[in-house]
All heavy atoms as atom14 arrays in JSON, in Angstrom:
{
  "sequence": "MVTKTKIPIARYVVNPYIGCGHGCKYCYAQFIGAFKNKAGVWGKDVFVKMT",
  "atom14_mask": [
    [1, 1, 1, 1, 1, 1, 1, 1, 0, 0, 0, 0, 0, 0],
    [1, 1, 1, 1, 1, 1, 1, 0, 0, 0, 0, 0, 0, 0],
    [1, 1, 1, 1, 1, 1, 1, 0, 0, 0, 0, 0, 0, 0],
    [1, 1, 1, 1, 1, 1, 1, 1, 1, 0, 0, 0, 0, 0],
    [1, 1, 1, 1, 1, 1, 1, 0, 0, 0, 0, 0, 0, 0],
    [1, 1, 1, 1, 1, 1, 1, 1, 1, 0, 0, 0, 0, 0],
    [1, 1, 1, 1, 1, 1, 1, 1, 0, 0, 0, 0, 0, 0],
    [1, 1, 1, 1, 1, 1, 1, 0, 0, 0, 0, 0, 0, 0],
    [1, 1, 1, 1, 1, 1, 1, 1, 0, 0, 0, 0, 0, 0],
    [1, 1, 1, 1, 1, 0, 0, 0, 0, 0, 0, 0, 0, 0],
    [1, 1, 1, 1, 1, 1, 1, 1, 1, 1, 1, 0, 0, 0],
    [1, 1, 1, 1, 1, 1, 1, 1, 1, 1, 1, 1, 0, 0],
    [1, 1, 1, 1, 1, 1, 1, 0, 0, 0, 0, 0, 0, 0],
    [1, 1, 1, 1, 1, 1, 1, 0, 0, 0, 0, 0, 0, 0],
    [1, 1, 1, 1, 1, 1, 1, 1, 0, 0, 0, 0, 0, 0],
    [1, 1, 1, 1, 1, 1, 1, 0, 0, 0, 0, 0, 0, 0],
    [1, 1, 1, 1, 1, 1, 1, 1, 1, 1, 1, 1, 0, 0],
    [1, 1, 1, 1, 1, 1, 1, 1, 0, 0, 0, 0, 0, 0],
    [1, 1, 1, 1, 0, 0, 0, 0, 0, 0, 0, 0, 0, 0],
    [1, 1, 1, 1, 1, 1, 0, 0, 0, 0, 0, 0, 0, 0],
    [1, 1, 1, 1, 0, 0, 0, 0, 0, 0, 0, 0, 0, 0],
    [1, 1, 1, 1, 1, 1, 1, 1, 1, 1, 0, 0, 0, 0],
    [1, 1, 1, 1, 0, 0, 0, 0, 0, 0, 0, 0, 0, 0],
    [1, 1, 1, 1, 1, 1, 0, 0, 0, 0, 0, 0, 0, 0],
    [1, 1, 1, 1, 1, 1, 1, 1, 1, 0, 0, 0, 0, 0],
    [1, 1, 1, 1, 1, 1, 1, 1, 1, 1, 1, 1, 0, 0],
    [1, 1, 1, 1, 1, 1, 0, 0, 0, 0, 0, 0, 0, 0],
    [1, 1, 1, 1, 1, 1, 1, 1, 1, 1, 1, 1, 0, 0],
    [1, 1, 1, 1, 1, 0, 0, 0, 0, 0, 0, 0, 0, 0],
    [1, 1, 1, 1, 1, 1, 1, 1, 1, 0, 0, 0, 0, 0],
    [1, 1, 1, 1, 1, 1, 1, 1, 1, 1, 1, 0, 0, 0],
    [1, 1, 1, 1, 1, 1, 1, 1, 0, 0, 0, 0, 0, 0],
    [1, 1, 1, 1, 0, 0, 0, 0, 0, 0, 0, 0, 0, 0],
    [1, 1, 1, 1, 1, 0, 0, 0, 0, 0, 0, 0, 0, 0],
    [1, 1, 1, 1, 1, 1, 1, 1, 1, 1, 1, 0, 0, 0],
    [1, 1, 1, 1, 1, 1, 1, 1, 1, 0, 0, 0, 0, 0],
    [1, 1, 1, 1, 1, 1, 1, 1, 0, 0, 0, 0, 0, 0],
    [1, 1, 1, 1, 1, 1, 1, 1, 1, 0, 0, 0, 0, 0],
    [1, 1, 1, 1, 1, 0, 0, 0, 0, 0, 0, 0, 0, 0],
    [1, 1, 1, 1, 0, 0, 0, 0, 0, 0, 0, 0, 0, 0],
    [1, 1, 1, 1, 1, 1, 1, 0, 0, 0, 0, 0, 0, 0],
    [1, 1, 1, 1, 1, 1, 1, 1, 1, 1, 1, 1, 1, 1],
    [1, 1, 1, 1, 0, 0, 0, 0, 0, 0, 0, 0, 0, 0],
    [1, 1, 1, 1, 1, 1, 1, 1, 1, 0, 0, 0, 0, 0],
    [1, 1, 1, 1, 1, 1, 1, 1, 0, 0, 0, 0, 0, 0],
    [1, 1, 1, 1, 1, 1, 1, 0, 0, 0, 0, 0, 0, 0],
    [1, 1, 1, 1, 1, 1, 1, 1, 1, 1, 1, 0, 0, 0],
    [1, 1, 1, 1, 1, 1, 1, 0, 0, 0, 0, 0, 0, 0],
    [1, 1, 1, 1, 1, 1, 1, 1, 1, 0, 0, 0, 0, 0],
    [1, 1, 1, 1, 1, 1, 1, 1, 0, 0, 0, 0, 0, 0],
    [1, 1, 1, 1, 1, 1, 1, 0, 0, 0, 0, 0, 0, 0]
  ],
  "atom14_positions": [
    [[1.51, -1.79, 3.15], [0.69, -1.54, 1.98], [0.04, -2.86, 1.58], [0.72, -3.84, 1.44], [1.55, -0.97, 0.88], [0.81, -0.67, -0.38], [1.83, 0.22, -1.57], [1.48, 1.87, -1.05], [0.0, 0.0, 0.0], [0.0, 0.0, 0.0], [0.0, 0.0, 0.0], [0.0, 0.0, 0.0], [0.0, 0.0, 0.0], [0.0, 0.0, 0.0]],
    [[-1.22, -2.87, 1.39], [-1.95, -4.06, 0.98], [-2.11, -4.04, -0.55], [-2.58, -3.05, -1.11], [-3.34, -4.09, 1.64], [-4.11, -5.32, 1.22], [-3.19, -4.09, 3.15], [0.0, 0.0, 0.0], [0.0, 0.0, 0.0], [0.0, 0.0, 0.0], [0.0, 0.0, 0.0], [0.0, 0.0, 0.0], [0.0, 0.0, 0.0], [0.0, 0.0, 0.0]],
    [[-1.71, -5.15, -1.18], [-1.8, -5.22, -2.62], [-2.43, -6.52, -3.04], [-2.31, -7.53, -2.34], [-0.41, -5.11, -3.29], [0.44, -6.13, -2.75], [0.21, -3.76, -3.04], [0.0, 0.0, 0.0], [0.0, 0.0, 0.0], [0.0, 0.0, 0.0], [0.0, 0.0, 0.0], [0.0, 0.0, 0.0], [0.0, 0.0, 0.0], [0.0, 0.0, 0.0]],
    [[-3.1, -6.51, -4.2], [-3.65, -7.75, -4.73], [-2.54, -8.67, -5.18], [-1.46, -8.24, -5.54], [-4.54, -7.45, -5.93], [-5.89, -6.85, -5.56], [-6.82, -6.84, -6.79], [-8.18, -6.46, -6.35], [-9.14, -6.62, -7.45], [0.0, 0.0, 0.0], [0.0, 0.0, 0.0], [0.0, 0.0, 0.0], [0.0, 0.0, 0.0], [0.0, 0.0, 0.0]],
    [[-2.85, -9.99, -5.1], [-1.84, -10.96, -5.48], [-2.48, -12.04, -6.34], [-3.68, -12.24, -6.37], [-1.22, -11.62, -4.24], [-0.23, -12.53, -4.63], [-2.24, -12.33, -3.38], [0.0, 0.0, 0.0], [0.0, 0.0, 0.0], [0.0, 0.0, 0.0], [0.0, 0.0, 0.0], [0.0, 0.0, 0.0], [0.0, 0.0, 0.0], [0.0, 0.0, 0.0]],
    [[-1.62, -12.76, -7.05], [-2.08, -13.92, -7.86], [-1.76, -15.25, -7.14], [-1.89, -16.29, -7.71], [-1.4, -13.9, -9.23], [-1.86, -12.73, -10.03], [-1.18, -12.72, -11.41], [-1.62, -11.48, -12.23], [-0.95, -11.45, -13.53], [0.0, 0.0, 0.0], [0.0, 0.0, 0.0], [0.0, 0.0, 0.0], [0.0, 0.0, 0.0], [0.0, 0.0, 0.0]],
    [[-1.38, -15.15, -5.89], [-1.12, -16.36, -5.09], [-2.46, -17.07, -4.89], [-3.42, -16.47, -4.45], [-0.49, -15.99, -3.73], [0.85, -15.3, -3.94], [-0.34, -17.25, -2.85], [1.45, -14.72, -2.69], [0.0, 0.0, 0.0], [0.0, 0.0, 0.0], [0.0, 0.0, 0.0], [0.0, 0.0, 0.0], [0.0, 0.0, 0.0], [0.0, 0.0, 0.0]],
    [[-2.53, -18.36, -5.22], [-3.79, -19.08, -5.15], [-4.51, -19.09, -3.8], [-5.72, -19.16, -3.73], [-3.41, -20.52, -5.52], [-2.14, -20.39, -6.29], [-1.45, -19.2, -5.69], [0.0, 0.0, 0.0], [0.0, 0.0, 0.0], [0.0, 0.0, 0.0], [0.0, 0.0, 0.0], [0.0, 0.0, 0.0], [0.0, 0.0, 0.0], [0.0, 0.0, 0.0]],
    [[-3.77, -19.01, -2.69], [-4.4, -19.11, -1.41], [-4.68, -17.75, -0.73], [-5.13, -17.71, 0.39], [-3.57, -20.0, -0.44], [-2.21, -19.4, -0.24], [-3.5, -21.41, -0.94], [-1.34, -20.05, 0.84], [0.0, 0.0, 0.0], [0.0, 0.0, 0.0], [0.0, 0.0, 0.0], [0.0, 0.0, 0.0], [0.0, 0.0, 0.0], [0.0, 0.0, 0.0]],
    [[-4.36, -16.67, -1.45], [-4.56, -15.34, -0.87], [-5.0, -14.35, -1.9], [-4.57, -14.41, -3.04], [-3.28, -14.87, -0.21], [0.0, 0.0, 0.0], [0.0, 0.0, 0.0], [0.0, 0.0, 0.0], [0.0, 0.0, 0.0], [0.0, 0.0, 0.0], [0.0, 0.0, 0.0], [0.0, 0.0, 0.0], [0.0, 0.0, 0.0], [0.0, 0.0, 0.0]],
    [[-5.89, -13.44, -1.52], [-6.31, -12.4, -2.43], [-5.43, -11.15, -2.32], [-5.21, -10.46, -3.29], [-7.75, -12.01, -2.19], [-8.74, -13.08, -2.57], [-10.15, -12.6, -2.38], [-11.08, -13.67, -2.68], [-12.34, -13.62, -2.33], [-12.81, -12.64, -1.6], [-13.12, -14.61, -2.65], [0.0, 0.0, 0.0], [0.0, 0.0, 0.0], [0.0, 0.0, 0.0]],
    [[-4.95, -10.9, -1.14], [-4.12, -9.74, -0.86], [-2.91, -10.11, -0.01], [-2.94, -11.11, 0.71], [-4.92, -8.67, -0.09], [-6.1, -8.13, -0.85], [-7.35, -8.7, -0.76], [-5.94, -7.04, -1.72], [-8.42, -8.23, -1.5], [-7.0, -6.55, -2.47], [-8.24, -7.17, -2.34], [-9.27, -6.65, -3.06], [0.0, 0.0, 0.0], [0.0, 0.0, 0.0]],
    [[-1.83, -9.32, -0.12], [-0.67, -9.51, 0.71], [-0.25, -8.14, 1.28], [-0.58, -7.14, 0.75], [0.53, -10.12, -0.11], [0.21, -11.5, -0.55], [0.9, -9.25, -1.29], [0.0, 0.0, 0.0], [0.0, 0.0, 0.0], [0.0, 0.0, 0.0], [0.0, 0.0, 0.0], [0.0, 0.0, 0.0], [0.0, 0.0, 0.0], [0.0, 0.0, 0.0]],
    [[0.49, -8.19, 2.35], [1.05, -6.99, 2.97], [2.52, -6.95, 2.58], [3.28, -7.85, 2.89], [0.9, -7.0, 4.5], [1.57, -5.82, 5.1], [-0.57, -7.1, 4.9], [0.0, 0.0, 0.0], [0.0, 0.0, 0.0], [0.0, 0.0, 0.0], [0.0, 0.0, 0.0], [0.0, 0.0, 0.0], [0.0, 0.0, 0.0], [0.0, 0.0, 0.0]],
    [[2.87, -5.91, 1.84], [4.24, -5.77, 1.39], [4.62, -4.29, 1.46], [4.56, -3.58, 0.47], [4.38, -6.3, -0.05], [5.82, -6.32, -0.51], [6.71, -6.08, 0.28], [6.01, -6.66, -1.75], [0.0, 0.0, 0.0], [0.0, 0.0, 0.0], [0.0, 0.0, 0.0], [0.0, 0.0, 0.0], [0.0, 0.0, 0.0], [0.0, 0.0, 0.0]],
    [[5.07, -3.84, 2.64], [5.31, -2.41, 2.83], [6.72, -1.94, 2.43], [7.0, -0.76, 2.52], [5.13, -2.23, 4.34], [5.58, -3.56, 4.88], [5.11, -4.59, 3.89], [0.0, 0.0, 0.0], [0.0, 0.0, 0.0], [0.0, 0.0, 0.0], [0.0, 0.0, 0.0], [0.0, 0.0, 0.0], [0.0, 0.0, 0.0], [0.0, 0.0, 0.0]],
    [[7.54, -2.85, 1.94], [8.9, -2.46, 1.62], [9.33, -2.72, 0.17], [8.82, -3.59, -0.49], [9.9, -3.24, 2.55], [9.61, -3.02, 3.98], [9.06, -4.01, 4.75], [9.87, -1.79, 4.6], [8.76, -3.85, 6.08], [9.62, -1.61, 5.93], [9.07, -2.63, 6.69], [8.8, -2.45, 8.01], [0.0, 0.0, 0.0], [0.0, 0.0, 0.0]],
    [[10.36, -1.98, -0.24], [11.03, -2.22, -1.53], [12.49, -2.44, -1.14], [13.07, -1.63, -0.41], [10.91, -1.0, -2.46], [9.46, -0.75, -2.83], [11.75, -1.23, -3.73], [9.26, 0.58, -3.61], [0.0, 0.0, 0.0], [0.0, 0.0, 0.0], [0.0, 0.0, 0.0], [0.0, 0.0, 0.0], [0.0, 0.0, 0.0], [0.0, 0.0, 0.0]],
    [[13.09, -3.48, -1.66], [14.48, -3.69, -1.41], [14.7, -4.91, -0.54], [13.81, -5.7, -0.29], [0.0, 0.0, 0.0], [0.0, 0.0, 0.0], [0.0, 0.0, 0.0], [0.0, 0.0, 0.0], [0.0, 0.0, 0.0], [0.0, 0.0, 0.0], [0.0, 0.0, 0.0], [0.0, 0.0, 0.0], [0.0, 0.0, 0.0], [0.0, 0.0, 0.0]],
    [[15.94, -5.05, -0.06], [16.3, -6.21, 0.71], [17.48, -5.9, 1.62], [18.38, -5.18, 1.24], [16.72, -7.34, -0.29], [17.53, -8.72, 0.49], [0.0, 0.0, 0.0], [0.0, 0.0, 0.0], [0.0, 0.0, 0.0], [0.0, 0.0, 0.0], [0.0, 0.0, 0.0], [0.0, 0.0, 0.0], [0.0, 0.0, 0.0], [0.0, 0.0, 0.0]],
    [[17.48, -6.49, 2.8], [18.57, -6.31, 3.74], [19.46, -7.53, 3.87], [20.33, -7.59, 4.7], [0.0, 0.0, 0.0], [0.0, 0.0, 0.0], [0.0, 0.0, 0.0], [0.0, 0.0, 0.0], [0.0, 0.0, 0.0], [0.0, 0.0, 0.0], [0.0, 0.0, 0.0], [0.0, 0.0, 0.0], [0.0, 0.0, 0.0], [0.0, 0.0, 0.0]],
    [[19.16, -8.57, 3.08], [19.89, -9.83, 3.17], [20.97, -10.0, 2.12], [22.08, -10.45, 2.43], [18.95, -11.01, 3.08], [17.85, -10.95, 4.07], [18.02, -11.21, 5.41], [16.51, -10.63, 3.93], [16.88, -11.08, 6.04], [15.96, -10.71, 5.19], [0.0, 0.0, 0.0], [0.0, 0.0, 0.0], [0.0, 0.0, 0.0], [0.0, 0.0, 0.0]],
    [[20.67, -9.62, 0.88], [21.64, -9.73, -0.21], [22.02, -11.13, -0.58], [23.2, -11.42, -0.84], [0.0, 0.0, 0.0], [0.0, 0.0, 0.0], [0.0, 0.0, 0.0], [0.0, 0.0, 0.0], [0.0, 0.0, 0.0], [0.0, 0.0, 0.0], [0.0, 0.0, 0.0], [0.0, 0.0, 0.0], [0.0, 0.0, 0.0], [0.0, 0.0, 0.0]],
    [[21.08, -12.05, -0.64], [21.36, -13.41, -1.03], [21.98, -13.46, -2.42], [21.51, -12.78, -3.36], [20.08, -14.25, -1.02], [19.28, -14.31, 0.6], [0.0, 0.0, 0.0], [0.0, 0.0, 0.0], [0.0, 0.0, 0.0], [0.0, 0.0, 0.0], [0.0, 0.0, 0.0], [0.0, 0.0, 0.0], [0.0, 0.0, 0.0], [0.0, 0.0, 0.0]],
    [[22.97, -14.26, -2.62], [23.77, -14.28, -3.85], [22.92, -14.67, -5.05], [23.15, -14.14, -6.14], [24.91, -15.23, -3.68], [25.9, -15.25, -4.83], [27.09, -16.09, -4.54], [28.07, -16.02, -5.67], [29.28, -16.78, -5.41], [0.0, 0.0, 0.0], [0.0, 0.0, 0.0], [0.0, 0.0, 0.0], [0.0, 0.0, 0.0], [0.0, 0.0, 0.0]],
    [[21.99, -15.59, -4.91], [21.23, -16.07, -6.03], [19.79, -15.56, -6.1], [18.92, -16.14, -6.72], [21.21, -17.61, -6.04], [22.6, -18.16, -6.16], [23.27, -18.66, -5.03], [23.27, -18.11, -7.37], [24.55, -19.17, -5.14], [24.56, -18.61, -7.48], [25.21, -19.15, -6.38], [26.46, -19.59, -6.47], [0.0, 0.0, 0.0], [0.0, 0.0, 0.0]],
    [[19.53, -14.44, -5.48], [18.17, -13.86, -5.4], [17.74, -13.34, -6.78], [18.45, -12.59, -7.41], [18.14, -12.76, -4.4], [16.5, -12.02, -4.21], [0.0, 0.0, 0.0], [0.0, 0.0, 0.0], [0.0, 0.0, 0.0], [0.0, 0.0, 0.0], [0.0, 0.0, 0.0], [0.0, 0.0, 0.0], [0.0, 0.0, 0.0], [0.0, 0.0, 0.0]],
    [[16.54, -13.72, -7.19], [15.96, -13.21, -8.47], [15.35, -11.86, -8.28], [15.17, -11.09, -9.25], [14.91, -14.18, -8.98], [13.66, -14.18, -8.13], [12.58, -13.33, -8.42], [13.55, -15.0, -7.02], [11.47, -13.29, -7.66], [12.42, -14.99, -6.25], [11.38, -14.11, -6.56], [10.27, -14.12, -5.77], [0.0, 0.0, 0.0], [0.0, 0.0, 0.0]],
    [[14.96, -11.5, -7.09], [14.13, -10.31, -6.83], [14.9, -9.0, -7.1], [14.24, -7.95, -7.33], [13.61, -10.31, -5.42], [0.0, 0.0, 0.0], [0.0, 0.0, 0.0], [0.0, 0.0, 0.0], [0.0, 0.0, 0.0], [0.0, 0.0, 0.0], [0.0, 0.0, 0.0], [0.0, 0.0, 0.0], [0.0, 0.0, 0.0], [0.0, 0.0, 0.0]],
    [[16.2, -9.02, -7.1], [16.92, -7.76, -7.32], [16.7, -7.2, -8.73], [16.98, -6.01, -8.98], [18.4, -7.95, -7.05], [19.08, -8.9, -7.96], [20.51, -9.07, -7.62], [21.26, -8.09, -7.48], [20.98, -10.31, -7.39], [0.0, 0.0, 0.0], [0.0, 0.0, 0.0], [0.0, 0.0, 0.0], [0.0, 0.0, 0.0], [0.0, 0.0, 0.0]],
    [[16.21, -7.99, -9.64], [15.95, -7.52, -10.98], [14.53, -7.02, -11.19], [14.2, -6.58, -12.29], [16.24, -8.66, -11.96], [17.65, -9.18, -11.84], [17.87, -10.4, -11.27], [18.71, -8.42, -12.25], [19.17, -10.89, -11.12], [20.0, -8.89, -12.11], [20.24, -10.11, -11.54], [0.0, 0.0, 0.0], [0.0, 0.0, 0.0], [0.0, 0.0, 0.0]],
    [[13.71, -7.02, -10.16], [12.31, -6.56, -10.26], [12.31, -5.05, -10.39], [13.05, -4.33, -9.68], [11.5, -7.04, -9.05], [11.36, -8.56, -9.09], [10.13, -6.37, -9.01], [10.66, -9.17, -7.92], [0.0, 0.0, 0.0], [0.0, 0.0, 0.0], [0.0, 0.0, 0.0], [0.0, 0.0, 0.0], [0.0, 0.0, 0.0], [0.0, 0.0, 0.0]],
    [[11.45, -4.56, -11.23], [11.42, -3.14, -11.6], [11.31, -2.12, -10.5], [11.86, -1.02, -10.6], [0.0, 0.0, 0.0], [0.0, 0.0, 0.0], [0.0, 0.0, 0.0], [0.0, 0.0, 0.0], [0.0, 0.0, 0.0], [0.0, 0.0, 0.0], [0.0, 0.0, 0.0], [0.0, 0.0, 0.0], [0.0, 0.0, 0.0], [0.0, 0.0, 0.0]],
    [[10.61, -2.42, -9.39], [10.41, -1.44, -8.36], [11.71, -0.94, -7.73], [11.81, 0.21, -7.31], [9.49, -2.02, -7.28], [0.0, 0.0, 0.0], [0.0, 0.0, 0.0], [0.0, 0.0, 0.0], [0.0, 0.0, 0.0], [0.0, 0.0, 0.0], [0.0, 0.0, 0.0], [0.0, 0.0, 0.0], [0.0, 0.0, 0.0], [0.0, 0.0, 0.0]],
    [[12.72, -1.74, -7.66], [13.97, -1.34, -7.04], [14.92, -0.66, -8.03], [15.79, 0.1, -7.63], [14.68, -2.55, -6.43], [15.8, -2.18, -5.5], [15.58, -1.67, -4.22], [17.1, -2.29, -5.9], [16.59, -1.32, -3.38], [18.17, -1.91, -5.07], [17.91, -1.41, -3.81], [0.0, 0.0, 0.0], [0.0, 0.0, 0.0], [0.0, 0.0, 0.0]],
    [[14.73, -0.89, -9.27], [15.62, -0.36, -10.3], [15.7, 1.17, -10.28], [16.71, 1.75, -10.56], [15.21, -0.78, -11.71], [15.49, -2.24, -12.0], [15.07, -2.61, -13.4], [15.27, -4.04, -13.68], [14.86, -4.41, -15.04], [0.0, 0.0, 0.0], [0.0, 0.0, 0.0], [0.0, 0.0, 0.0], [0.0, 0.0, 0.0], [0.0, 0.0, 0.0]],
    [[14.59, 1.81, -9.91], [14.55, 3.31, -9.91], [14.97, 3.9, -8.57], [14.8, 5.11, -8.38], [13.12, 3.77, -10.3], [12.78, 3.31, -11.69], [13.64, 3.3, -12.57], [11.54, 3.01, -11.92], [0.0, 0.0, 0.0], [0.0, 0.0, 0.0], [0.0, 0.0, 0.0], [0.0, 0.0, 0.0], [0.0, 0.0, 0.0], [0.0, 0.0, 0.0]],
    [[15.46, 3.09, -7.65], [15.89, 3.59, -6.36], [17.41, 3.76, -6.38], [18.13, 3.08, -7.09], [15.52, 2.6, -5.23], [14.03, 2.39, -5.1], [13.38, 3.65, -4.54], [11.89, 3.44, -4.36], [11.22, 4.65, -3.91], [0.0, 0.0, 0.0], [0.0, 0.0, 0.0], [0.0, 0.0, 0.0], [0.0, 0.0, 0.0], [0.0, 0.0, 0.0]],
    [[17.88, 4.66, -5.54], [19.33, 4.95, -5.51], [20.07, 4.06, -4.53], [21.2, 4.32, -4.22], [19.54, 6.4, -5.12], [0.0, 0.0, 0.0], [0.0, 0.0, 0.0], [0.0, 0.0, 0.0], [0.0, 0.0, 0.0], [0.0, 0.0, 0.0], [0.0, 0.0, 0.0], [0.0, 0.0, 0.0], [0.0, 0.0, 0.0], [0.0, 0.0, 0.0]],
    [[19.42, 3.01, -4.03], [20.04, 2.16, -3.04], [20.88, 1.02, -3.58], [20.97, 0.83, -4.81], [0.0, 0.0, 0.0], [0.0, 0.0, 0.0], [0.0, 0.0, 0.0], [0.0, 0.0, 0.0], [0.0, 0.0, 0.0], [0.0, 0.0, 0.0], [0.0, 0.0, 0.0], [0.0, 0.0, 0.0], [0.0, 0.0, 0.0], [0.0, 0.0, 0.0]],
    [[21.45, 0.24, -2.71], [22.25, -0.9, -3.06], [21.48, -2.16, -2.63], [21.13, -2.29, -1.47], [23.63, -0.87, -2.37], [24.4, -2.14, -2.63], [24.4, 0.36, -2.77], [0.0, 0.0, 0.0], [0.0, 0.0, 0.0], [0.0, 0.0, 0.0], [0.0, 0.0, 0.0], [0.0, 0.0, 0.0], [0.0, 0.0, 0.0], [0.0, 0.0, 0.0]],
    [[21.21, -3.05, -3.61], [20.46, -4.27, -3.29], [21.22, -5.1, -2.28], [22.43, -5.31, -2.39], [20.21, -5.09, -4.54], [19.32, -6.25, -4.25], [19.71, -7.54, -3.95], [17.9, -6.26, -4.18], [18.62, -8.31, -3.72], [17.51, -7.56, -3.85], [16.93, -5.26, -4.33], [16.14, -7.87, -3.69], [15.63, -5.6, -4.19], [15.24, -6.92, -3.87]],
    [[20.54, -5.55, -1.26], [21.16, -6.35, -0.21], [21.61, -5.51, 1.01], [22.0, -6.02, 2.01], [0.0, 0.0, 0.0], [0.0, 0.0, 0.0], [0.0, 0.0, 0.0], [0.0, 0.0, 0.0], [0.0, 0.0, 0.0], [0.0, 0.0, 0.0], [0.0, 0.0, 0.0], [0.0, 0.0, 0.0], [0.0, 0.0, 0.0], [0.0, 0.0, 0.0]],
    [[21.52, -4.21, 0.84], [21.89, -3.33, 1.95], [20.77, -2.3, 2.32], [20.71, -1.85, 3.44], [23.16, -2.55, 1.6], [24.37, -3.43, 1.5], [25.6, -2.62, 1.25], [26.83, -3.57, 1.16], [28.05, -2.82, 0.94], [0.0, 0.0, 0.0], [0.0, 0.0, 0.0], [0.0, 0.0, 0.0], [0.0, 0.0, 0.0], [0.0, 0.0, 0.0]],
    [[19.97, -1.95, 1.3], [19.01, -0.87, 1.54], [17.56, -1.41, 1.42], [17.25, -2.21, 0.56], [19.19, 0.24, 0.5], [20.56, 0.91, 0.63], [20.95, 1.15, 1.79], [21.2, 1.16, -0.37], [0.0, 0.0, 0.0], [0.0, 0.0, 0.0], [0.0, 0.0, 0.0], [0.0, 0.0, 0.0], [0.0, 0.0, 0.0], [0.0, 0.0, 0.0]],
    [[16.7, -0.82, 2.26], [15.28, -1.17, 2.25], [14.53, 0.17, 2.32], [14.89, 1.03, 3.12], [14.9, -2.05, 3.47], [13.42, -2.29, 3.5], [15.66, -3.35, 3.48], [0.0, 0.0, 0.0], [0.0, 0.0, 0.0], [0.0, 0.0, 0.0], [0.0, 0.0, 0.0], [0.0, 0.0, 0.0], [0.0, 0.0, 0.0], [0.0, 0.0, 0.0]],
    [[13.56, 0.36, 1.45], [12.76, 1.56, 1.4], [11.3, 1.25, 1.77], [10.81, 0.2, 1.39], [12.78, 2.19, -0.02], [14.17, 2.5, -0.49], [14.88, 1.65, -1.28], [14.79, 3.72, -0.09], [16.17, 1.93, -1.7], [16.05, 4.03, -0.55], [16.74, 3.13, -1.33], [0.0, 0.0, 0.0], [0.0, 0.0, 0.0], [0.0, 0.0, 0.0]],
    [[10.68, 2.14, 2.47], [9.26, 2.02, 2.8], [8.44, 2.52, 1.65], [8.69, 3.61, 1.12], [8.92, 2.82, 4.1], [7.41, 2.75, 4.4], [9.75, 2.35, 5.26], [0.0, 0.0, 0.0], [0.0, 0.0, 0.0], [0.0, 0.0, 0.0], [0.0, 0.0, 0.0], [0.0, 0.0, 0.0], [0.0, 0.0, 0.0], [0.0, 0.0, 0.0]],
    [[7.46, 1.71, 1.21], [6.56, 2.14, 0.15], [5.66, 3.24, 0.65], [5.13, 3.2, 1.74], [5.7, 0.98, -0.34], [6.43, -0.08, -1.07], [5.47, -1.14, -1.55], [6.15, -2.25, -2.3], [5.24, -3.34, -2.64], [0.0, 0.0, 0.0], [0.0, 0.0, 0.0], [0.0, 0.0, 0.0], [0.0, 0.0, 0.0], [0.0, 0.0, 0.0]],
    [[5.47, 4.25, -0.17], [4.59, 5.39, 0.16], [3.36, 5.27, -0.68], [3.43, 4.88, -1.83], [5.3, 6.7, -0.11], [6.63, 6.82, 0.63], [6.45, 6.6, 2.36], [6.43, 8.28, 2.9], [0.0, 0.0, 0.0], [0.0, 0.0, 0.0], [0.0, 0.0, 0.0], [0.0, 0.0, 0.0], [0.0, 0.0, 0.0], [0.0, 0.0, 0.0]],
    [[2.25, 5.63, -0.1], [0.97, 5.56, -0.84], [0.75, 6.82, -1.69], [1.34, 7.78, -1.53], [-0.23, 5.35, 0.1], [-0.24, 6.45, 1.03], [-0.13, 4.03, 0.79], [0.0, 0.0, 0.0], [0.0, 0.0, 0.0], [0.0, 0.0, 0.0], [0.0, 0.0, 0.0], [0.0, 0.0, 0.0], [0.0, 0.0, 0.0], [0.0, 0.0, 0.0]]
  ]
}
């Protein structure tokens, strides 16, 4: 999925997934809203974004 970004060197990014398969202990991303509404476990589950 291509989405607009505020990264200074890019207008768009490819980010087809929600979640994480790594489970880093100090990761800030697990608190981002997109994963909160999923029934998965952060660090174990990855979901494909649907259009």
